[in-house]
Each structure stands twice: as structure tokens, then as C-alpha cells.
N, C-alpha and C positions, 0 to 999 in steps of 0.2 A: 213767747217770752224769751228774753236774752237777746244778745246782739250777735253781730257778725263775728265769726271765729275761724281762722285759718285751720285750727286743730280739727273743727267739725268737718271742713271741706276735705282735709287730708284723711280723715277717718273713713270717708266714703270711698276714696280712691284706693286706700290700702285694704279695704274689706274685699274678700273675693267676689261677692255678689256685686258690690258697688263697682269694682274694677271691671268685671265682665260686662255688665249692663252698660256702663258708660262707654267702654271700648267698642262694644257692638253698635251702640247708637252713633258713635263717631264714624265708624266704618260705613254703616248704612247711609248716613247722610252725606258722607264723602262721595259715595257711589251715586246716590240720588241726584246730587248736584252736578256730577259729571253728565248724567243723562240730560238734565234740564239745560245745561249750558252748551253741550256739544252736539246733542241730537239734531237741533235745527241745521247745523252745518252738514251733517251726514245726509239729512233729508233733502237739502238743496243740492249738494254736490253729487250724490249718487242716484237720486230719484227726481230731481228737477221740480220739487214741490214749491208751490207759492205759500205765502203766509197763512192763508186759510186752511190749506191742506196740512201744513205743519201743525197748526193749532188742533186740528182733528186727530192728528197722530198722538198728541199729548193726552187726548181724552182716555186712551187705553190705560196708560200708566196711572192717571189720576183716578179713574173709575175703579180700577182693580185695587189701588191702595185703599180707597174707602171701603170696598167690599171686604178686603182682607182684614181691615181694622174691625169692622163690624163682626166678622166671623171669628176673629181672634178673641174679641171680648166674650163671644158666646162659648167658645171651646176652652178658654183659659182655665176655668175651674174644673174641667173634666179630665185634663191631661196634666202630667207633671210639667211644671213650667220649664225646667231645665232641658227636658227631652224635646218639648215644643220649640224652644229657642235653638237647640242644636239642630233640629231638622230644618227649621225655617232658615237658619244661617247657611247650611249646606245648599239648600234649594235656591236661596238668593244668589249665592256664589255661582251655582250652575246657570242661573238665568243670565248673570253678567257674562259668563263665558259664552253662552249661547249668542248673546248680543254681539260680542266681540267677533266671534267666528262668522256670524251670518249677516251682520249689519249692511255690508256692501254687496251682498249676494242676493238677498231676498227681502223685499219689503214685508211680506207675510211673516217670515221668521223674525224679522226685526220687531214687528208689532207684537208677536207672540212672546218674544223675550221681555219686551216692555210690560206686557200684561203679567207675566209670571213674576218679574221683579217687583212690580207694585203689589201683587197679591201676597208674596212672601214677606216683604217688608211690613205690609199692613197687618198680616197675621201676627207678627212678632211684637208690634208696638204696644198693645195693651198688656201683653205678657211681661214685657220689660218693665213697664211702670209698676204693675202689680208685684213683681218679684222685688223690685227696688224698694217700694214703700213697705213691703212686709219685713224686709231685712233691717229697715231703719224706722221702727215705729215711732220713736220719740224725736226723730230728726228727719221726718219725711220731707218737709219743705226744703231742707238743706240738700238732701239726697237728690231730689228732683231738680233742684237748681244746678247742682254740679252735673248731672246727666244732661240737662238742657244746654248748659254752657258748652259741654264737649260735643254735643250734636251740632250746635251752631258753629263750632270751630271746624267740624267736618264739612259743613256747608261752605264755609269760607275757604278752607284749604283744598277742597275738591277741585274746583275750577282752576285755582292757582297751580296745584300740582299737575292737573291735566294739561294746562297750557305749557308748563315747563317740559313735560314729557313730549308733547308735540313738537316744541321748539328743539329739543335735543334730537328728535328724529328727523328734523329738517322739514317739518310739515307746517303749514300755516296754522296759527293758533287763534 
């Protein structure tokens, strides 16, 4: 019931849980779309992979994202959501650093970083939604709408920001 209200949207972003979950979703999808857009270039330039091989390399991140989401849903009620999100956020950041440091050095470590990234993002997704909807019992749809909008903005801005950084570094984008 009710219509669209900017006040309701602002209430999600100004609420500590809403802001944290929306910002986390933005950052995760920003990073995820960096992987999806730029990984094929790394696999071609550094490992000479063809399209089929690159497709198989994406299986690791996709499979572990699904496994993480399933496991995250199972353990969400057993652990404090704030602690789980803190842990998965730190571990996701560590997986990104591992990818950056090893991407051009070792295909095995690159794929390991992909798997870990997918696993940790997957673990956090059900927890984010549960935390958000419990904080906004009467405006759940609005809260999830704001969350999804900001995640999709991360999807959009991730490749754009990555291209800009590559351009600034003098590398082909």
C-alpha cells in the first residue's frame, strides 16, 4: 500500500543497517563486475586462453558464488549477521588482493582467488538481505529496492571505473 516516496528511500540510506548493507552490496558488485569484464583480458594476455578456456575459468567464480549463497543461507541463523558480514567482507577483500597480486603470475592462484571471491560474496548475500529486511519490517520492498539499485550501480560503475584506472595507467582498456 502507498506510493513512491523519496523519504522512504532516504530512510533506508540514512539508517545504519541500510547504509552498511547498501554500501556493501555496491562494493561487492563493483568488484564482481571488474572480474567479469577484465578477467577475459587477463586470461588472454597472460595465459593465451581461447574463448572456451576462458568460459571454463568463469565456472570457478560462478560455482563458488552459488555454493557460498547456499551455505550463507544455512549458517545465517546460526551466527550474528554483523559478525558474518564483517568476516566475509574482510575475506572478500583478501581474495581481491590475492587476485591482484597473483593474476599475472599463476593461473592456479588466479583461479583460487576467483573461487574465494565467489565463495565469500556468496556467503554474505543471504545475510545482507536478511539483515536489511529485518531492519525494515514495514518497508522491506523499499529497502530491498534501494539495495538492488545500489548494487546495480556498482555493476555499472565497476567496469567504467576500471577502464578509467587502466587508461590513467596507460594500459589498454
